[in-house]
N, C-alpha and C positions, 0 to 999 in steps of 0.2 A: 378270736374265737376261730376255732380250727377245724374245717369240717372233715369227713372221715368217710369214705365208700368202702365198703369190702364184699369179698364172695366167698364161699364154700360150698360144698354140695352136700346135699342130706340123702340119706341112703332109702330107697323110694319104698321101703318097706317099713320104715321108721317115721315117714311123714304125718298120717295121723296122729300119731303119739308126739310128734314135735311140735305140731300145730297145737294140739290138747295141753300141752305142757304150758307154751306161751300164750293161751287164751286167759291162764290162769297163774301169772308169773308171782313167786313166791315174795311177799314184801320184804323180807330181809335183804333179797338181790336188787329189788329194785333202790331200798335205801343205801346199799353200797352202791349202784350205779351212780346215784346223786351224790354220793360223797367224794365219787371219784373224778368229779366235775363233768360227767356226761349228760347232755340234753337233746332232747328230739332224737330219741335212740329208736330206730325203724327198723324191723326185719322182713323183706318183701319174698315171694319165692316166685319163680318162673321154673315150673316142670321140676328137677332134682337140684336147682341152683337157688341158693340163697343169697341176698343182696342186703347187705347191711349199712346202715347211715345212722351216723350220730355227729353232734358237735359236740367239741371238747371246749370248755369255757375256763380250765385253769392254766395255771402257771409253771407246773412241773409235770409232764404228761407221763415220764416213765415211773416217778415217784407214786403217782395216782394208780398207775395200772398195776405197779407192784402193790399196791394198798389192797387194790381189787382184787388182785391175785390171790392175794393171803390173806383175804375173809372167808370164813368157815362154809358160812351159806351158802356162797359164792361157788366156793369149791365143791360142795354137793351138789351143786345145781348142775356146773360143768361135768361133772363125773355122769349125769344124766345126758345133757346134751352133746358131751362130746362122743359118746357111744353112738348117736343117731346121724354124725356130720362125716362128711369125707373132705379132710382137707384138699387143696390145691397143690400138686408138687411144686410149683413155681413159687410159692410163698417164701417169703424172708425165712432164715432159720431163726428159730426160737419163737415164731408165731404160730396162730391156729387158723386165721381167717388171712386170707390175700388181699392187702391193702392196693386199692385202685389210684391211680394217677387223678386228680381233679382235672379236668380238661375243659371245662365250660361253669362259668358261676352268673346268676344274675342276681340282683338285689336289689 
């Protein structure tokens, strides 16, 4: 299992809309996340910063993320959420959220 921490900005005027959308996630998006071997996915907010955490339990992260990105319902979801977000300029090319290095874990 691999843990991920990520950050992205949320546009201040879109916070309420972003939170309302996530309060009722689409079942197809949740199913696609599950198929992509993502578990314990959470998003937290501090001001205009979103922090995402998830655990990846699969064997081929790149293939699972490509399948997730190819899912039609997920793409429709992202077309809504992407418009509400402000990506960090320091993120890796080809990514939307900025991946954070894990510096401590106890289990």
